[in-house]
C-alpha positions as CSV (number, residue, x, y, z in Angstrom):
1,L,48.5,15.2,158.6
2,S,48.5,18.5,156.7
3,D,52.3,18.5,156.3
4,L,52.3,15.0,154.7
5,V,54.3,14.5,151.5
6,C,54.8,11.1,149.9
7,I,57.2,9.6,147.5
8,P,55.6,6.8,145.5
9,T,57.7,3.7,144.8
10,S,55.8,2.4,141.8
11,E,53.7,3.8,138.9
12,R,50.6,2.0,140.3
13,T,51.1,3.7,143.8
14,K,51.7,7.0,142.1
15,K,48.4,6.7,140.2
16,Q,46.4,5.7,143.2
17,A,47.9,8.5,145.3
18,E,47.1,11.1,142.6
19,E,43.5,9.8,142.4
20,L,43.2,10.2,146.2
21,G,44.7,13.7,146.2
22,V,47.8,12.7,148.2
23,P,50.6,15.3,147.9
24,L,53.6,13.7,146.0
25,C,57.2,14.5,145.4
26,T,60.3,12.7,144.2
27,L,63.7,11.9,145.7
28,N,65.2,14.7,143.7
29,E,62.9,17.1,145.6
30,K,63.2,15.6,149.0
31,S,66.2,13.3,149.8
32,K,65.7,12.9,153.6
33,L,62.5,11.2,154.9
34,D,61.1,10.6,158.3
35,V,59.6,7.2,157.6
36,A,59.2,4.7,154.8
37,I,56.3,2.2,154.9
38,D,56.2,-0.9,152.8
39,G,55.1,-4.6,152.8
40,A,57.0,-7.9,152.5
41,D,56.2,-11.1,150.6
42,A,57.2,-13.4,153.5
43,V,58.3,-13.2,157.1
44,D,59.6,-16.0,159.3
45,P,59.3,-16.4,163.1
46,Q,62.6,-14.5,163.6
47,F,61.1,-11.5,161.6
48,A,63.5,-12.1,158.6
49,L,61.8,-10.7,155.5
50,I,61.7,-11.4,151.8
51,K,60.8,-8.4,149.8
52,G,59.6,-8.6,146.2
53,G,61.9,-8.7,143.2
54,G,59.6,-6.7,141.0
55,G,60.2,-3.6,139.0
56,A,59.6,-1.3,142.0
57,L,62.3,-2.9,144.2
58,L,65.0,-0.4,143.3
59,R,62.7,2.6,144.1
60,E,61.7,0.9,147.3
61,K,65.3,0.4,148.4
62,M,66.2,4.0,147.5
63,V,63.3,5.4,149.6
64,E,64.2,3.1,152.5
65,I,67.8,4.2,152.5
66,V,67.0,7.9,152.9
67,S,64.4,7.3,155.6
68,E,65.0,7.7,159.3
69,K,62.7,4.8,160.0
70,F,61.4,1.8,158.0
71,I,58.1,0.2,158.9
72,C,57.2,-3.1,157.2
73,I,53.6,-4.2,157.3
74,V,52.6,-7.8,156.9
75,D,49.5,-9.8,157.8
76,E,49.0,-13.5,158.7
77,T,49.0,-14.5,155.0
78,K,52.7,-13.5,154.8
79,L,53.8,-15.6,157.8
80,C,55.9,-18.8,157.0
81,P,57.9,-21.3,159.1
82,G,61.1,-20.4,157.3
83,L,62.5,-18.6,154.3
84,G,64.1,-20.1,151.2
85,P,64.1,-23.6,149.9
């Protein structure tokens, strides 16, 4: 993965990536992406997702919009019978 360049969607992710030596850029430098990878807070049996409402949500959505593909990673702790009340 020598041609890998990443856009962090939070300050925490940016700090972790810098510590690991991951090459970073911004949306100002690269506005078309091959793939965005993120997680969800909850997923139901029909694969409907709830994403977080935290401070990084705007950045996450901006990166997702300019990405050719979006991959959402969840584990069994995020599975629920239904979303909402």
